N, C-alpha and C positions, 0 to 999 in steps of 0.2 A: 618385123624387121625388117622392112621391104620384101624385095625376092629372093626365094629361098637358093640355098649354094646349089649346087651339081648332085650333091651325093642324099640331099633331103629327097630329091624330086623320084616320083616313082607310080608307075602307071598300074592301074586293075585291070583285071583280067575281064572279060567278056562276063555281064552276071547271069548269062544264063547256065554258065561255065559252074559257075556254085547256088543255082536257086534250089536244086535238090534238099542243099543242109539247111537253106530258111524253109523248104515247105514243110520238112521233118519238124523243124523246128515250131513253128506255127501250130502245126496239127495237133502238138503234142504241151502247148501252152507254157513251152520252155524261153527262157532269158539265156543270155549269151553274154561275157563281159565284152566280146569283140563288138558287139552292135552300141550296148550299153556305153561303154567306154572311146566309142569312135576308134577303134584300133586302125592303126595304116595296114596292118597286115591280113585284116579280114576277108579280101578277095582272095589272097592266097592259101589262107588255111581252109574257108570254107570250099575252094576248089579241091583240093587233097583230102577231104571232105573229115577235116577235122575241126573241134569247136571247145572254147571253155566254157563249161555250165558254169551259169550264176543264179545259186538258189538262195532262198529266205527273200524270193520277189524281186524286184527292177529298184526298189528305193532305198537310200541311205538314211542313217539317223546321223552323217557327220556330215561336214562341208568344205573336203580339203580343196583346197584351190586349184589344184592340178586336175582334176578328175571330173569327166564328163558325167559319170552317171544321176542319175536324178535323186537328186535330196528330197525331203520331208516327212512325212507320217506314214511308217508302210503299213499294211495289212498283215495281220496273223499267217504265222506260217502255215502252208499247204501240206498239209499229212500227205499228199500224194504226189508229193514232188518229187523223191526219190526216187519212188515207183519208174517217174515219166523220165528221170534222168538215166535213169539204166538202159529202161526201154529204147532210147534215142543213141545211147552208144553202142547197143546190140546191134540196132537197124546199122548203125553205121562203120558196125565190125572194128571199134576200135581197140588199139593193143595197149594206147596207154590215155585215161582217161583224166582230166583233168575238171578239178571242179573249185571253183571260188566262190565269193557271196561278196553281198552289201554288207555294209557294216550295221549290225545289230543293237545298239546302244538299249533297246527298250526291253530287251530280253532278258532276265534272268541269267542263263544262260550265257545270254548270246547270239544263240545259233548252235553252240555247239553239239545239242545232241540229234540236230536235223543235219550236220554235218556227218555224225557219227552214223545215223540211218542211210544218209544216202550212199556213203561208202559201202554198208552193209548190202544194202541194194545191188550196185553195180556186185561186187564178188557174186551176190547170188547169180545175174544174169551172168558174168564174163570171168568166172572165174581165173581163166589163164591171164588175165587185163592189169596190169599195173596201175595203181589210184596215186595221182598227187590232188591235194588239197592243198590250195593257197587261200589261208585263216586272217580273218583279223586279230587285233591283238587280245581279244575277251576283257579288255579294263583290267588286264590284269590278271585272271584270275588262272591259279593253276589248277584249278580245279577242272574249269571249262576247257582248258587243254587237254588234261587228263582223259576227258569222255574222246573228246575226237581221236587221240592217241590210241587210248585202247583199242580202239577199233581198225589199229594197224595200217595204216595208209603207206602203200611205199616210199612216198617222198611230203615231206612236209614244208610247207611254203610261205615263208613269212616275209614282207619286205619291209624295210626301214624308209625306202621311197626317196630320201635325200639326206644330208648332211645335217646332224645335229641344231647348227646353226639357222640353219633355215626352218626348223618346226614351225614358229611360231607365223611364220608365214605361208608354209608352203601347207600344212598339214596342224594346224593350231589346237585338235582334241587329239591330237597323238601325245606319246609321248617315248623319244629314242631309248633311254635306258630300260623303258618298259618292253621296247621290241625286242631288245638284245636277249633283255631275261628270257622271251618266248622262246628263243632260239637256242638259249645255255640248255633251257629246263628239257628241252626235247630231246638233245644231245645227251643229257645225264641220265632221263629217263628210261630211253629206248634208242641206244646205241644202232641197230640194225636198221632206224630208217632214215631215208637220205636228207639232209638239212640244206633247205635252200632260202635264199632271199635277194633282195632287189634292189637297184635304184637306177632314178632319173638324174641326166646332168642335163645342163644346159638351163638352170636355174639359176646361176650366179656364183654357183662354186666354186671353190679353186682347186688344184688338180692336189695342192697336199691334203685337203680335205676329204676330198672323194680317195684317197690313199688309204687316210685315216681311218675311213669308215669299212675299209676294204680289211687292213689288220684287224677292224674290232670284228669285224663279221665272222673272222678267220679263228681271233680267239675265243669266237664264242661256239664256235664248235659248227660253222658253215661247211657245207662239200662244194656245193656249187653257187654261185652268183650269176647274175644278170647287169648288163649297165647297157641302160639305152638313152636315147637322145628325147628330151620332153616337146612335146610338142602341143603347141596351146588349141584344146579341141572348140573354144569359141572366144567371142571378143569379151566373154564374162568372164575368163580365167584369167589366171597367170599369164603374164607376155613371157616370150622365150629372151631369157637374158643370150645366149650366145649358142650359134648352132656349132657344136663340138666337133673338127675335122677328124677324118678318118686315122689318120697319125695318133691321136689321142687318146680314143678309143681303142686303138691299137697298144698301146704303152700299158694304159689300165688292164689289158689282159694280159699281159707280161707281168705287169706287178703284182695281180693277182695269182697266176702261175707260179713264179718265184716266193710266193705266201703259202703255199701248199696245196690250194684248191686244187679238187678235184676234176671238175667243168666250171668253166668260163666260155658265158657269151658276152661281148661285148662289141656294138655297134648300132649307128642309126637308128635301126627297124629293131634292134631286140625290144622284147616286150619279157614279161613274168615267164607265160608259157609257152613262147615262140618254138617252136618244135622243140618240145620240152620233152617229147619220146627219147630224144636222141642222149639223154642225161641217165638213162635208165637201162641203156643197152648193154647187155654184157654182165 
C-alpha cells in the first residue's frame, strides 16, 4: 500500500536494552509469540522485561494467512517445557505471566494438558503471579477446554481475529461460531475467570462488521477486548487492505465501552497480550 502513514511508524529501542530477555529465552530453549509472530512491540516489551511465552513448540498445524508463525509438522510436546516457562517467569520476576501456543490439531487434546501443566508449574514457582492463557479453539472440544479451565488461569483469552465474512480468506481452518462458543462456555463454567478476546482491523472489514463482532463478544461473556491494526509480516501473507486511522480506533473503544466491556485496548499497535497485566490490576 505504499508508504506507511505517520501513526504506523515506530522506532525500536536499542537492542542492548532488551538482549537480557533474549539471552534468557535462548538459554532455556523457549519460544515467544513476540518473536515468532514478528510483533511490532517486541523491543518495547523485552526492554520492560516481559514476554509472551509460546508453548507446544514453534510450528503450527494451521495455515492462517495473517500469521508469521512457522507452519508444518510439529515435534511432540516437550514435557520439560512447562518447568522452563515457569523458571523464565521467575527469573524475570513477572507479576502477570502470559502463555499462548501454536495450534496443535495433531494432538488428541489440542495441547490442553500441556497448558494445564504450564499453569501449574507457574503457580508453583510464582504463587503470587496472575496467569493468562491465550488458547486455540481445540477444534471445539469442550473436554479439552475444561482441562485448561480446571487449572484455574486468571485470564482465558481466545481471539476471534477478524469478522466472520473474512474467515475463509484470513483463517480458513477456524470457525467464528466455534470461537464464540469457547468464550461462552468459559463464562458459564468459570464465572471468576476474566474472559478476553481480540481482533485485527485493516483486512477489508467494515465498521459495522467490527461493531457486530464487539456485540457478539459481549453477548458471549467477554470482559476485555483488544483491537489492533493488521500489519503484513511478509510478502507471502495477506496484504493490508487499509491502515485504520486513530480516530476509528477511538470510536471502536468508545463503542465497546458503551456495550459494557470491563477493559478495552484499541489502537494501531495493540496486540492481544500487549500490556496485558493492566487488565488484571485491582
